[in-house]
SERO-4910 file (N, C-alpha, C, O; in steps of 0.05 Angstrom, whole numbers):
BEGIN
 pado doro    nc1    nc2    nc3   cac1   cac2   cac3    cc1    cc2    cc3    oc1    oc2    oc3
  Val    A    184   -432   1083    202   -442   1061    196   -417   1045    174   -406   1044
  Gln    A    222   -406   1032    229   -388   1015    237   -400    987    255   -416    984
  Leu    A    224   -390    968    220   -401    940    238   -379    918    238   -355    923
  Gln    A    251   -389    899    254   -369    882    257   -390    852    267   -412    848
  Ala    A    244   -372    836    227   -380    811    255   -375    784    264   -352    783
  Ser    A    264   -393    769    279   -380    747    264   -402    722    247   -420    721
  Gly    A    283   -387    700    275   -405    673    257   -395    651    252   -409    631
  Gly    A    247   -367    657    238   -359    641    248   -341    624    270   -334    631
  Gly    A    235   -327    596    247   -316    572    234   -315    549    210   -319    548
  Leu    A    244   -310    534    223   -313    507    234   -327    479    256   -328    467
  Val    A    203   -340    476    206   -365    457    186   -364    437    164   -355    443
  Gln    A    190   -373    411    168   -372    395    143   -389    397    143   -412    404
  Ala    A    120   -375    390    103   -402    394    109   -430    375    115   -432    351
  Gly    A    105   -451    401    103   -477    389    131   -484    403    143   -505    396
  Gly    A    140   -473    418    169   -477    423    164   -487    462    143   -493    474
  Ser    A    191   -485    472    185   -502    503    206   -480    521    226   -468    513
  Leu    A    193   -482    548    210   -475    562    204   -493    591    182   -503    596
  Arg    A    231   -497    610    221   -506    632    228   -481    658    249   -468    663
  Leu    A    206   -482    670    216   -462    694    221   -478    719    207   -498    721
  Ser    A    238   -473    738    243   -483    764    241   -465    780    246   -441    776
  Cys    A    229   -482    809    223   -462    834    243   -481    847    240   -505    849
  Ala    A    261   -470    854    290   -474    886    267   -471    908    249   -454    905
  Ala    A    269   -489    933    259   -474    955    273   -487    979    278   -511    979
  Ser    A    280   -470    999    295   -477   1014    276   -487   1043    253   -479   1047
  Gly    A    290   -504   1058    275   -510   1083    284   -549   1076    293   -562   1057
  Arg    A    277   -555   1099    283   -586   1106    255   -607   1107    253   -631   1112
  Thr    A    235   -588   1101    207   -606   1103    203   -602   1077    178   -601   1077
  Phe    A    213   -599   1048    195   -592   1028    175   -609   1021    153   -604   1012
  Ser    A    187   -635   1027    165   -654   1015    139   -657   1031    125   -677   1028
  Ser    A    129   -632   1053    114   -627   1063     98   -607   1054     81   -601   1071
  Tyr    A     99   -590   1028     82   -576   1011     77   -584    988     91   -598    974
  Ala    A     56   -576    984     44   -583    954     52   -549    947     54   -529    962
  Val    A     56   -554    913     75   -523    904     51   -518    878     41   -535    864
  Gly    A     49   -499    877     29   -493    853     43   -466    840     48   -445    852
  Trp    A     50   -473    810     49   -455    798     25   -429    787      3   -440    783
  Phe    A     24   -409    784      9   -386    769     20   -375    759     44   -378    760
  Arg    A      5   -348    738     16   -338    722      1   -319    731    -17   -324    747
  Gln    A      7   -288    718     -6   -262    718      2   -239    691     23   -232    680
  Val    A    -20   -234    688    -10   -210    664    -21   -191    681    -33   -196    702
  Pro    A    -15   -160    669    -25   -132    680    -44   -134    668    -51   -139    645
  Gly    A    -57   -129    698    -97   -113    697   -111   -144    706   -135   -143    708
  Lys    A    -97   -171    713   -117   -183    712   -107   -208    740    -84   -210    748
  Glu    A   -126   -223    748   -117   -228    775    -95   -257    772    -95   -273    752
  Arg    A    -83   -259    787    -62   -284    782    -81   -315    779   -100   -322    792
  Glu    A    -67   -327    758    -85   -349    749    -72   -380    752    -52   -385    740
  Phe    A    -83   -399    767    -80   -418    771    -69   -435    749    -82   -437    728
  Val    A    -47   -449    751    -29   -462    720    -30   -492    728    -37   -510    713
  Ala    A    -20   -496    756     -9   -519    757     -3   -525    786      5   -507    801
  Gln    A     -8   -553    796      2   -559    829     11   -585    827      5   -601    809
  Ile    A     27   -588    852     32   -617    861     34   -622    891     38   -609    911
  Ser    A     30   -650    883     21   -651    916     50   -657    934     66   -660    915
  Gly    A     62   -659    953     85   -662    969    106   -670    967    128   -661    970
  Gly    A     90   -702    958    103   -725    945    107   -726    921    126   -739    913
  Gly    A     93   -714    906     93   -716    876     71   -736    862     69   -744    839
  Thr    A     56   -742    885     33   -766    868     15   -749    856      6   -755    834
  Tyr    A      8   -730    865    -16   -720    853     -7   -699    838     14   -687    844
  Thr    A    -22   -693    819    -15   -662    798    -45   -657    788    -63   -672    780
  Tyr    A    -42   -630    791    -67   -615    775    -59   -588    758    -39   -573    762
  Tyr    A    -84   -586    735    -73   -575    713   -102   -550    715   -122   -553    728
  Ser    A    -95   -527    698   -121   -507    696   -126   -530    666   -112   -549    659
  Asp    A   -146   -518    654   -160   -531    631   -140   -516    609   -132   -527    588
  Ser    A   -132   -488    616   -120   -484    589    -86   -494    579    -75   -485    559
  Val    A    -73   -512    598    -52   -522    603    -44   -546    599    -23   -556    591
  Lys    A    -74   -557    611    -74   -594    614    -63   -607    579    -75   -605    557
  Gly    A    -45   -616    582    -33   -629    555     -9   -624    546      4   -642    536
  Arg    A      3   -593    549     14   -581    552     36   -575    568     60   -573    561
  Phe    A     26   -571    590     47   -572    605     47   -591    622     26   -604    625
  Thr    A     75   -600    643     71   -619    663     88   -608    690    105   -591    688
  Ile    A     82   -618    711     96   -605    737    104   -629    749     91   -650    750
  Ser    A    131   -625    759    142   -646    774    160   -631    798    163   -608    806
  Arg    A    170   -655    804    185   -641    834    206   -660    832    202   -680    819
  Asp    A    230   -656    845    249   -671    856    263   -656    892    280   -638    895
  Asn    A    246   -675    915    246   -669    926    268   -667    947    266   -655    969
  Ala    A    297   -684    935    322   -688    938    337   -665    928    360   -659    934
  Lys    A    319   -651    910    329   -621    910    325   -601    910    337   -582    899
  Asn    A    298   -600    930    279   -583    936    272   -564    917    272   -539    922
  Thr    A    266   -574    896    262   -564    868    231   -579    857    222   -602    860
  Val    A    220   -553    841    198   -564    829    193   -552    804    195   -528    804
  Tyr    A    187   -565    775    190   -555    747    165   -548    736    144   -557    746
  Leu    A    166   -535    719    148   -533    705    156   -535    673    170   -518    661
  Gln    A    145   -559    661    157   -557    637    131   -559    609    115   -576    602
  Met    A    138   -533    599    118   -521    582    122   -529    551    141   -520    539
  Asn    A    107   -544    539    113   -546    512     88   -539    497     66   -534    506
  Asn    A     99   -539    467     75   -520    455     62   -491    463     38   -485    465
  Leu    A     84   -476    468     77   -445    473     59   -438    460     54   -450    439
  Lys    A     43   -416    468     29   -401    455     22   -377    464     21   -374    489
  Pro    A     18   -357    447     24   -330    454      9   -320    483     17   -302    498
  Glu    A    -17   -339    487    -35   -322    505    -26   -334    533    -38   -330    554
  Asp    A      1   -353    529     10   -362    554     39   -344    571     52   -349    591
  Thr    A     39   -325    553     51   -303    563     41   -289    585     17   -283    584
  Ala    A     56   -282    607     53   -276    634     79   -275    652     99   -283    641
  Val    A     81   -267    677     91   -274    691     91   -291    710     78   -284    730
  Tyr    A    108   -322    712    103   -339    726    106   -349    757    130   -352    763
  Tyr    A     93   -353    773    100   -350    804    101   -380    812     88   -395    796
  Cys    A    112   -390    830    119   -414    849    104   -408    870    107   -384    872
  Ala    A     87   -416    890     82   -415    912     85   -442    929     86   -464    916
  Ala    A     85   -442    958     83   -464    965     67   -463    987     63   -440    995
  Lys    A     54   -485   1003     31   -492   1014     33   -511   1036     33   -533   1027
  Tyr    A     34   -512   1057     43   -536   1078     15   -545   1077     -6   -534   1083
  Ala    A     22   -575   1064     -4   -594   1066     -6   -620   1072      4   -639   1060
  Leu    A    -25   -620   1097    -38   -649   1107    -47   -664   1093    -43   -688   1098
  Arg    A    -64   -657   1067    -74   -676   1055    -68   -671   1031    -75   -651   1018
  Ser    A    -47   -698   1022    -31   -701   1000    -50   -693    982    -46   -670    973
  Gly    A    -75   -709    974    -94   -700    952   -103   -684    944   -108   -686    920
  Ala    A   -108   -660    958   -121   -641    958   -119   -622    937    -97   -611    935
  Arg    A   -135   -616    922   -117   -591    900   -120   -563    916   -131   -559    937
  Tyr    A   -109   -550    903   -108   -517    921    -99   -504    893    -77   -508    883
  Asp    A   -120   -487    880   -121   -472    854   -129   -443    865   -136   -427    848
  Asp    A   -127   -434    896   -136   -410    896   -118   -403    907   -112   -416    927
  Phe    A   -100   -377    900    -73   -364    898    -77   -361    926    -60   -370    941
  Thr    A   -106   -344    939   -103   -337    967    -97   -358    984    -92   -350   1007
  Glu    A    -97   -387    980    -87   -403    999    -66   -409   1003    -61   -425   1021
  Tyr    A    -41   -396    984    -15   -400    990      0   -379   1002     -1   -357    992
  Pro    A     17   -383   1024     31   -365   1041     55   -355   1030     63   -332   1031
  Ser    A     68   -376   1017     91   -365   1009    103   -369    980    101   -392    971
  Trp    A    113   -350    965    118   -338    934    148   -333    934    165   -324    948
  Gly    A    146   -345    909    178   -337    896    165   -307    886    144   -294    889
  Gln    A    194   -302    869    192   -275    861    177   -268    828    174   -245    819
  Gly    A    168   -291    816    159   -290    787    181   -290    769    200   -276    776
  Thr    A    181   -304    746    196   -296    723    172   -298    699    151   -310    700
  Gln    A    183   -282    679    172   -275    657    176   -291    631    198   -295    621
  Val    A    157   -298    624    149   -314    603    134   -305    577    109   -307    576
  Thr    A    151   -294    552    146   -275    534    142   -303    511    161   -319    508
  Val    A    121   -306    498    108   -323    475    108   -308    441     89   -298    429
  Ser    A    128   -310    434    115   -300    402    101   -306    377     96   -327    366
  Ser    A     98   -288    372     72   -301    349     90   -307    323     80   -315    302
***
């Protein structure tokens, strides 16, 4: 599966952005999709993940309650709604996909994902 992330930009603290991850392929509903973020000099960090059917969602503690991951399999797209953004959310955000037979499993290690989008920059000013 090929992925393309979009929707990043510059926003003030407290603002909102919605990222999109568009995928190619006919079996997109069989793939768990995760969002990760990375700042220079640091390892890629788990943000959120959604199961193939959309039933199960997981979040890092740093974004829980502020970010919401969702998907529309008819459009082969996963979304990350980011509210109440903070300067520490500034990073390049990547979406990633993993073929997942176990629909409820949590995949929060970036090394588990074989397919990646190109990344989109999110900058939150204070």
